[in-house]
N, C-alpha and C positions, 0 to 999 in steps of 0.2 A: 547462279543459273543464267543470269543475263550475260555474264562474261563468257560463259560456255557457248551460248547462242552466238555472240559476237565472234568468237574464234571460229566456230563452224562456218558461219557466213563468210568471214574473211577467207577461209580456206577454199570454200566453193567459188568465191569470187575470183580468186587467184587462179584456180583451175580454168574458169571461164575465160579470163584474160589471156592465159597461156594459149588458148585455142582461138584467140581473136574476137571473142564475144565481149564487147565493151558496153554494158548496160547500166552500170552503177546501181541506182536504187530500182531501176525497172527489172533488174534481175530477180527481185523478190516478188514481183507481180505474177499472175498465172502464166502470161505469155512468156516472160523471162524464164520462169521455172521450166516450162516445156522445152524451151530452147536449150537450157542448161542439162536437162535429162536426155535430150536427143543428141548432144555433142558426142562425136566418135572419139573415144578415148582408148588408151591401151587397157588391157585386162585389169591390171592392178589399179590404175587410176579410176577405171569404171567401177570397180568394187569399192573403192574409197569414197567416190561420189555417192554411191547408193547408200553406203552406211552413214555418211554425213547427213544425207537427206532424211534418212530414217530417224536419226537422232534429232534433227531439227523439227521433224514433224511431231516428235514426242514432247520436246521442250516448249515449243510455241504455245500449245493449249495451257500448259501449267503456268507459264509466265502470264498469260491472258488472265487466268483465273485468279492468280495472286494479285495482279493489278486491279481486277474488279474488287477483290476483297479489301485491299488497302486504300482504295479511292476514297471512301467515306471517312476514314481515319485522317487522311491528308487534308480534307476539307475542314474537318474539326480542328486540326492542328493549325490550319491557316486562320480560322475563326478565333481561336484562343490567342494566336499572336496578334491579330488585329485588336482585340480586347485589351491586351497588355500594352500595345502601343497607345491606345486611347486613354488608359489609365495613366500611363506616364505623361502624356500630354496634359491631362486634366491636373495632375499633381504639379506639374511644372507651372501651370497657369495659376492654380491656388498659391503655390509658393511665391510667385511674383506679386500677387495681390497682397499676401500676408506681409511680405517684406516692404512693399511700397508704403504701407501706413507707418513703418518705423523710421523712414527717412526724414531728417529735419527739413 
């Protein structure tokens, strides 16, 4: 879904660039969006722009919802990874102490 959004945004940005609108990331803010929508385009390009913006408007909330749903899982995964690193470090320390007593 994110790839789809990226492709849509790339196509819209290409249309804006072709018309001399060089906004980069500002294109996705409210003012950039208004300028993108107000660009005078040929009928077919105008239809394509409208369709792409409609799909973008449907995809963005879904991606935001999925991101909110997965965020707690990501923080839990980071916590587990941190505990694993701590466990490995502790085992490494214990291993060194255990072997240091065996050296002549």
